ZAFINU-56082 format. One record per residue: residue number from 0; residue in three letters; x, y, z of N, C-alpha, C in turn. Coordinates in steps of 0.1 Angstrom, whole numbers. Each point is the difference from the previous one (the first is absolute). Example, Ala and Ser with C-alpha at 12.3 -4.5 7.8 and 13.67 -1.06 7.14 Angstrom:
2
drenke	dofi	nc1	nc2	nc3	cac1	cac2	cac3	cc1	cc2	cc3
0	Ala	132	-57	78	-9	12	0	9	12	0
1	Ser	-4	11	-7	9	11	0	-8	11	8
***
This chain:
289
drenke	dofi	nc1	nc2	nc3	cac1	cac2	cac3	cc1	cc2	cc3
0	Met	103	-11	-315	11	3	-6	11	-15	3
1	Ser	8	-4	-11	7	-12	4	14	5	11
2	Asp	9	-7	1	13	-1	9	10	2	-13
3	Thr	-3	3	-9	12	-2	-12	8	14	4
4	Val	16	-3	0	9	10	-3	3	3	-13
5	Ala	-2	13	-7	8	-1	-16	14	14	4
6	Ile	11	-6	-6	12	6	4	3	6	-18
7	Leu	4	13	2	-2	5	-17	15	7	3
8	Gly	12	-9	-6	14	1	0	13	-10	6
9	Leu	8	-5	-9	5	-10	7	15	2	3
10	Gly	0	9	2	23	6	-2	4	-3	12
11	Thr	9	8	5	9	-10	10	-7	2	16
12	Met	-12	7	-2	-7	2	12	-13	-8	1
13	Gly	-10	2	-16	-14	-6	2	3	-20	-1
14	Ser	9	-5	-3	2	-16	0	3	-2	12
15	Gly	4	4	10	5	-2	15	-13	3	6
16	Met	-7	8	-7	-15	0	9	-10	-5	-3
17	Ala	0	-5	-11	-10	-14	-6	7	-8	5
18	Gly	8	-4	0	8	-12	9	-9	-3	13
19	Asn	4	7	6	-2	2	14	-12	-1	3
20	Leu	-13	9	-9	-14	-4	-3	-6	-16	-2
21	Leu	9	0	-9	-4	-18	-4	2	-9	14
22	Lys	15	1	10	1	-7	10	-13	1	9
23	Ala	-3	13	-1	-13	-2	12	-11	-2	-4
24	Gly	-1	-5	-12	-13	-8	-3	-7	13	-8
25	Phe	1	7	-4	-10	10	-7	-1	-4	-14
26	Ser	-7	1	-4	-8	-3	-17	7	14	-8
27	Leu	10	-6	-8	6	11	-5	3	0	-14
28	Thr	-6	16	-8	0	2	-12	17	10	-4
29	Val	1	-2	-9	13	11	-7	0	-3	-8
30	Tyr	3	20	-6	7	1	-12	10	7	1
31	Asn	7	1	-12	13	5	-4	-1	2	-12
32	Arg	7	8	-5	2	4	-17	8	-9	-3
33	Thr	9	-6	5	10	-15	-4	-5	-10	9
34	Ala	-8	-4	-9	-10	-14	4	8	-11	7
35	Ser	18	-5	-8	8	-6	4	2	1	20
36	Lys	4	13	1	1	0	15	-13	-4	9
37	Ala	-8	-7	-7	-13	-3	9	6	-20	-1
38	Glu	9	1	0	-1	-13	-7	1	-10	12
39	Ala	9	5	11	3	-9	15	-13	-1	8
40	Leu	-9	12	-1	-10	4	5	-14	-6	-6
41	Val	2	-3	-9	-14	-9	-8	5	-14	4
42	Lys	10	-6	3	5	-12	2	-5	-3	18
43	Asp	0	12	7	-5	-1	15	-10	2	3
44	Gly	-10	2	-14	-12	-3	2	-9	14	-2
45	Ala	10	13	-4	-4	16	-4	-10	-8	-15
46	Arg	-11	9	-1	-4	2	-18	5	14	-6
47	Leu	5	-2	-13	5	8	-5	-13	9	-12
48	Ala	-2	10	1	-11	12	-4	11	3	-11
49	Ser	-6	6	-13	2	3	-11	4	16	-4
50	Thr	-8	5	10	-4	18	1	-3	-2	16
51	Pro	3	14	5	-4	3	10	-10	2	6
52	Ala	-13	0	-11	-12	1	3	-7	-13	4
53	Glu	11	-9	-11	-5	-17	6	4	-3	14
54	Ala	9	3	3	5	0	9	-4	1	14
55	Val	-12	11	0	-1	6	9	-20	0	3
56	Lys	0	-10	-12	-18	-8	3	0	-7	13
57	Gly	-11	1	9	-1	-6	9	8	-2	11
58	Ala	7	12	1	14	-1	14	-6	11	8
59	Ser	3	0	13	-4	7	8	10	2	7
60	Ile	14	2	-3	14	11	3	3	0	-18
61	Val	1	13	0	15	-1	-13	8	7	4
62	Ile	12	-5	-1	14	10	3	9	1	-13
63	Ala	3	14	0	12	1	-9	15	1	4
64	Met	10	-4	-10	15	3	5	6	0	-9
65	Leu	0	13	-9	6	5	-11	13	10	2
66	Ala	2	4	-12	11	9	-1	1	11	1
67	Asp	-13	8	-1	0	12	-2	-16	7	-1
68	Asp	2	17	-2	-13	1	-3	-6	-6	-14
69	Lys	9	4	-11	-4	-4	-8	-4	-18	-8
70	Ala	4	-5	9	-5	-15	1	-11	-3	8
71	Ser	-1	6	15	-9	1	6	-16	5	-5
72	Arg	0	13	-12	-11	4	0	-4	-9	-13
73	Glu	10	-10	-14	-1	-6	-7	-6	-7	10
74	Ile	-1	-9	7	-8	-14	5	-10	0	9
75	Trp	-7	13	4	-7	7	5	-10	1	-10
76	Ala	5	14	-10	-11	4	-2	0	-1	-18
77	Gly	14	-7	-3	-2	-2	-14	-8	-6	-7
78	Arg	5	-5	-14	-9	-11	-8	0	-15	8
79	Asp	-15	-3	2	2	-11	7	2	-1	14
80	Gly	2	15	6	5	-2	13	-7	-2	13
81	Ala	8	-4	8	-8	-7	13	-13	9	7
82	Leu	-3	11	-1	-11	4	1	-15	-3	-6
83	Glu	7	-3	-16	-8	-5	-9	-13	-10	9
84	Gly	12	-7	7	-6	-18	1	-4	2	18
85	Val	5	8	9	0	-6	13	-16	5	4
86	Pro	-4	-12	12	-12	-1	6	-5	10	9
87	Pro	-11	5	-1	-6	9	10	6	-5	15
88	Gly	5	9	8	4	-3	12	13	-2	-2
89	Ser	12	-7	-10	8	-4	8	10	15	1
90	Val	10	-11	7	10	13	5	13	1	-7
91	Leu	3	10	-7	14	3	-9	11	0	7
92	Ile	11	-4	2	14	7	8	7	1	-13
93	Glu	9	13	5	11	5	-13	10	-1	9
94	Ser	5	-11	-2	15	-2	7	13	4	-8
95	Ser	-2	7	-11	12	5	-8	3	9	8
96	Thr	14	7	-5	4	14	7	-4	10	-11
97	Val	-11	7	2	-5	7	-8	0	20	8
98	Ser	-3	9	-9	-5	9	4	-9	3	7
99	Pro	-2	5	14	-11	7	1	-10	6	-10
100	Ala	2	6	-9	-6	3	-10	-10	-7	-5
101	Trp	7	-13	-7	-7	-13	-7	-8	-9	10
102	Ile	2	4	13	-6	-7	12	-15	9	1
103	Ala	4	13	2	-16	7	1	-10	-4	-13
104	Glu	4	-1	-12	-8	0	-14	-2	-12	5
105	Leu	8	-16	4	-8	-8	0	-11	-2	6
106	Ala	7	7	14	-11	1	9	-14	9	-2
107	Gln	-2	4	-15	-15	6	-3	-1	-13	-6
108	Leu	4	-3	-14	-3	-11	-5	-5	-12	9
109	Ala	6	-9	7	-5	-10	9	-15	2	-3
110	Pro	-4	8	13	-14	-5	2	-9	5	-9
111	Ala	3	5	-13	-8	2	-12	-5	-17	-6
112	His	15	-8	7	-7	-15	-6	-4	-7	14
113	Gly	-3	5	6	-8	-6	10	11	-6	15
114	Ala	12	4	-4	10	-8	12	9	11	4
115	Glu	8	-7	12	8	14	8	10	-5	0
116	Leu	12	17	4	12	-1	-2	5	-1	11
117	Leu	15	-9	4	11	3	9	11	2	-10
118	Asp	10	8	2	11	2	1	9	-5	5
119	Ala	3	-9	0	8	-11	7	19	-3	-3
120	Pro	6	9	-5	17	-4	-2	5	-6	8
121	Val	11	-4	-4	11	-10	13	8	6	-2
122	Thr	8	-3	15	12	0	2	9	-13	-1
123	Gly	9	-4	-5	6	-9	-2	5	-5	-11
124	Ser	7	-13	-5	2	-3	-15	1	-15	-5
125	Arg	6	-2	-7	-7	-14	-6	6	-10	11
126	Met	6	1	10	-1	-11	7	-6	-2	15
127	Gln	-8	15	-2	-10	-1	12	-16	-5	-7
128	Ala	3	5	-11	-12	-6	-9	-2	-13	1
129	Ala	8	-5	-5	-2	-16	1	1	-8	17
130	Ala	6	9	8	-9	-8	7	-7	4	9
131	Gly	-9	12	-6	-8	3	10	-1	9	6
132	Gln	11	7	5	7	11	13	2	12	-9
133	Leu	-15	6	-8	3	10	-7	-8	13	16
134	Thr	-1	12	-4	-6	9	10	-12	9	-9
135	Phe	-11	-1	4	-9	8	-11	0	15	9
136	Leu	1	10	-10	-7	8	2	-14	9	-3
137	Val	-9	0	5	-12	0	-3	-6	11	1
138	Gly	-5	6	-8	-12	13	-1	-11	-5	-4
139	Gly	-10	3	4	-13	-6	1	-8	1	9
140	Ser	-17	-4	2	-7	-2	10	0	-7	9
141	Asp	0	2	11	1	-16	8	-8	-13	-4
142	Arg	-14	6	-5	-11	-12	-2	11	-9	-12
143	Thr	4	11	-9	4	-10	-15	13	-6	3
144	Leu	5	3	10	15	-4	8	-9	-13	8
145	Glu	-5	4	6	-4	-14	7	-4	-16	-11
146	Ala	-6	8	-10	-5	-12	-8	14	-3	-8
147	Ala	13	6	-3	12	-6	-7	6	-4	8
148	Thr	1	0	16	6	-2	7	7	-19	0
149	Pro	-11	-8	2	8	-13	-3	8	-3	-15
150	Val	-2	5	-7	4	5	-13	16	1	1
151	Leu	0	12	5	12	6	-1	12	-2	14
152	Lys	-10	-12	8	14	-3	14	8	-13	-9
153	Ala	-10	-5	-10	8	-12	-4	11	3	-8
154	Met	4	10	1	12	7	-11	9	10	12
155	Ser	-5	-3	9	9	15	13	3	-2	9
156	Lys	5	4	9	4	-2	11	-6	12	8
157	Glu	-4	12	-6	-8	14	3	-6	8	-7
158	Ile	-9	3	4	-13	10	-6	-1	9	9
159	Val	4	14	-12	-2	13	10	-5	5	-3
160	His	-14	9	2	-13	7	-5	9	14	5
161	Leu	0	8	-13	10	12	7	-12	12	-4
162	Gly	-14	-4	-4	-9	11	-5	-7	-4	-12
163	Pro	-8	18	-2	-9	-10	-16	8	0	-12
164	Val	-8	-6	-8	8	-5	-13	4	12	-4
165	Gly	18	-4	-7	9	8	-4	12	-1	12
166	Ser	-7	-1	11	13	0	11	12	-7	-2
167	Gly	-2	-16	-3	11	-7	-1	5	1	-11
168	Ala	2	7	-16	3	6	-9	9	7	7
169	Lys	-4	8	7	10	12	1	12	-3	12
170	Met	-4	-11	7	9	-6	15	14	-9	-12
171	Lys	-7	-4	-10	8	-12	-5	9	9	-6
172	Leu	-2	13	-9	8	9	-7	10	7	12
173	Ile	-1	6	8	6	3	11	10	-11	7
174	Asn	-3	-11	-3	7	-13	7	8	0	-14
175	Asn	-4	-6	-12	12	-2	-9	4	14	-2
176	Phe	2	15	2	4	7	-4	15	-2	12
177	Ile	-3	-3	12	10	-3	8	13	-5	-1
178	Cys	-8	-15	-4	5	-11	-7	9	4	-8
179	Gly	-4	2	-9	5	7	-15	14	3	1
180	Val	1	14	9	8	7	5	13	-4	7
181	Gln	-8	-10	10	11	-9	7	6	-9	-14
182	Val	1	-8	-8	0	-5	-9	10	8	-6
183	Ala	-1	11	-3	10	5	-6	10	6	5
184	Ser	-1	4	10	11	6	12	9	-9	7
185	Leu	-5	-19	-4	8	-7	3	12	-5	-16
186	Ala	-8	1	-6	7	0	-13	11	9	-2
187	Glu	-2	11	4	7	9	-2	12	-3	12
188	Gly	-5	-2	10	11	-1	16	3	-13	-5
189	Leu	0	-12	-9	4	-13	2	13	2	-13
190	Thr	-3	7	-8	9	5	-9	10	8	6
191	Trp	-1	4	7	12	13	7	8	-15	9
192	Ile	-7	-7	6	10	-9	10	4	-7	-12
193	Glu	-5	-7	-11	7	-9	-8	13	8	-3
194	Arg	-1	12	-4	13	10	-6	8	3	11
195	Ser	-3	0	11	13	7	10	10	-10	10
196	Gly	-3	-8	-4	10	-10	5	-5	-9	11
197	Leu	-13	4	9	-2	-6	12	-5	-14	-3
198	Asp	-3	-9	9	-3	-16	-2	-15	4	0
199	Arg	-3	-8	-15	-15	4	-1	-10	-6	10
200	Asp	5	-12	7	-10	-8	5	-1	6	16
201	Lys	10	7	5	2	7	16	-8	11	0
202	Ala	1	6	-13	-1	12	-6	-19	1	0
203	Leu	-7	-10	-7	-13	-7	3	-3	-3	13
204	Ser	5	-6	7	-7	1	12	0	4	9
205	Ile	5	12	3	2	10	5	-11	8	-4
206	Leu	-3	3	-9	-15	6	-5	-9	-5	3
207	Lys	-4	-17	-3	-6	-8	1	-8	1	14
208	Asn	11	0	13	-6	0	11	5	14	7
209	Gly	1	10	-7	3	11	3	-15	11	0
210	Ala	3	13	-2	-14	5	3	-5	0	-18
211	Pro	7	0	-6	-9	1	-16	-8	-15	1
212	Gly	3	-14	8	-1	-7	-5	-17	-3	0
213	Ser	-6	-8	-8	-10	-7	-1	-2	-11	-9
214	Pro	-13	-4	-5	-2	-18	-1	1	4	-14
215	Leu	-4	14	-9	7	4	-11	9	2	-6
216	Leu	12	6	8	10	1	-3	10	-12	4
217	Ala	-4	-9	7	9	-12	4	-5	-9	-19
218	Ala	-15	0	4	-1	-10	-14	7	5	-14
219	Ile	0	16	-2	9	5	-12	12	2	0
220	Ala	3	2	10	20	-9	5	2	-7	-3
221	Asp	-8	-10	0	7	-17	-4	-7	0	-19
222	Arg	-5	6	0	-7	-1	-15	12	6	-9
223	Met	-1	12	5	15	8	-8	17	-10	1
224	Ala	3	0	9	7	-8	8	6	-10	-11
225	Ser	-7	-8	2	-3	-13	-13	-5	4	-15
226	His	-1	10	-3	-7	1	-11	-13	-8	-4
227	Asn	-7	-4	9	-9	-8	-2	-14	10	-4
228	Tyr	-6	0	-13	-6	11	-1	-19	-12	-10
229	Ala	5	-7	14	-14	-10	-6	-8	8	7
230	Val	-18	3	-7	-9	6	3	-6	2	9
231	Asn	1	6	14	-12	4	11	-7	10	-2
232	Phe	4	9	-7	-4	14	2	4	7	-14
233	Leu	-7	0	-13	7	5	-13	4	16	1
234	Leu	9	0	-7	8	13	0	-11	10	-7
235	Arg	-3	-3	-14	-8	10	-5	-16	2	10
236	Leu	-3	-9	9	-12	7	6	5	7	13
237	Met	12	-3	4	3	13	11	0	17	-4
238	Thr	7	-3	-15	3	12	-6	-15	7	2
239	Lys	-12	-9	-8	-11	6	0	-6	2	12
240	Asp	4	-8	9	-7	6	12	6	16	6
241	Leu	7	-2	1	11	18	4	-8	8	-8
242	Ala	-2	-6	-15	-8	15	-8	-13	2	10
243	Tyr	-6	-11	2	-17	2	1	0	8	16
244	Ala	15	-4	8	-1	3	15	4	17	-4
245	Glu	6	6	-8	4	11	1	-10	10	-7
246	Ser	-9	-8	-6	-11	6	-11	-11	4	18
247	Glu	-2	-14	1	-11	3	16	8	9	12
248	Ala	14	1	-1	4	7	13	-5	18	-2
249	Ser	5	1	-16	-3	13	-6	-16	6	4
250	Ser	-9	-9	-1	-12	2	4	1	8	14
251	Cys	7	-9	10	0	7	13	9	11	2
252	Gly	7	4	-10	9	12	5	14	-3	1
253	Val	1	-13	-5	15	-2	4	9	-7	-11
254	His	9	6	1	12	-4	-10	7	-11	3
255	Leu	1	-13	-6	4	-11	4	19	1	-8
256	Glu	7	7	8	12	4	-10	12	-12	-6
257	Thr	-4	-7	18	8	-16	-2	-6	-7	-3
258	Ser	-9	-3	-4	-9	-9	-12	1	3	-15
259	Glu	6	15	-5	1	4	-9	18	-6	-2
260	Ala	5	0	13	15	-7	-4	-3	-11	-3
261	Ala	-1	-6	11	-3	-18	-5	-7	-4	-12
262	Arg	-8	10	-6	-9	-7	-11	11	3	-12
263	Ser	7	9	0	11	3	-10	9	-12	0
264	Leu	5	-6	11	6	-12	-2	-4	-7	-5
265	Phe	-15	-10	6	-7	-7	-6	-1	-2	-18
266	Glu	-1	14	-1	-7	3	-19	17	-3	-5
267	Thr	12	7	7	12	-7	-7	3	-13	-4
268	Ala	-1	-10	11	-5	-14	3	-9	-3	-10
269	Ile	-12	4	-2	-9	-3	-8	8	-1	-17
270	Ala	5	14	-3	7	1	-14	9	-11	0
271	Lys	6	-5	10	13	-7	-2	-5	-17	4
272	Gly	-15	1	0	-2	-17	-7	-6	-7	11
273	Phe	3	7	10	-5	-4	16	-15	-4	3
274	Gly	-11	8	-7	-11	0	4	-13	-8	5
275	Glu	7	-12	-11	-7	-14	7	7	-6	9
276	Glu	9	2	5	10	-5	13	-9	4	14
277	Asp	9	-5	7	-5	4	19	2	16	-1
278	Met	-7	7	8	8	11	2	13	7	9
279	Ser	5	-13	0	10	-3	9	13	7	-10
280	Ser	-4	-7	-18	12	1	-8	-1	15	-2
281	Val	-5	10	6	3	18	-2	16	2	7
282	Ile	6	-12	3	11	5	6	11	-3	-18
283	Glu	-5	-9	-3	12	-3	-12	6	13	-10
284	Pro	-11	8	-7	5	12	-5	12	8	8
285	Leu	-3	1	11	11	9	8	11	-10	2
286	Arg	1	-11	1	13	-11	2	7	6	-14
287	Ser	-8	2	-15	11	1	-11	1	10	2
288	Val	-1	11	4	2	15	-2	19	-3	1
***
């Protein structure tokens, strides 16, 4: 088996991950539906494939970083999909934020093609991906994770093994549910501050340094205050993640009422044209009311 790695998906996260694999000296093949997004990586030494099936030929590790269940299913199991070309013994790493139901299905498909699956979504956004400072939330066997660890280390600051396949997907949805609710609450709180007559900078300093403070709150507050919505995490993807979280929690008998309220704000922002902006732009429809 070669030491070639394949990455499927070169969006906000995948492109940064691919760049760090090249820096670490891995032989890299990439695939992206919009091939032009691979130009910088190709200049740095990556090989561009025309289909997922072509991308994975000869690869010992295959990583997917895609938008949702639909995109993941198409890349892995669609026409010219990656499962058609994976070598026996390869490790498949699904790092997209997808539903545990799809991970369970993919876990059944992988062995039929002689491959092993890890579900390994990440925490962190664009900046962490570019800096190789992601945290991987991994579900899968110890043996499979051991084989993939050198590749994961090149892109991360931490690898957390949570249990069997599916564990990573579940933890990622819990993580993003709580993040999404925080972002929506901050949007309402900051709008309230701006209309209240309070000094906004002083008010935000109190929130950042007090009990509500967190790295997420600090970063999102700065983006909202400056109206800087350059994408770190797409608003439409957070909306999708909240919907997945609600479905998964429901399967455990938990009703995520706060998620439903937050998702309503995100859906309003999508309807107002902010779906392709950073999730911090969820505040803008509130400001315009």
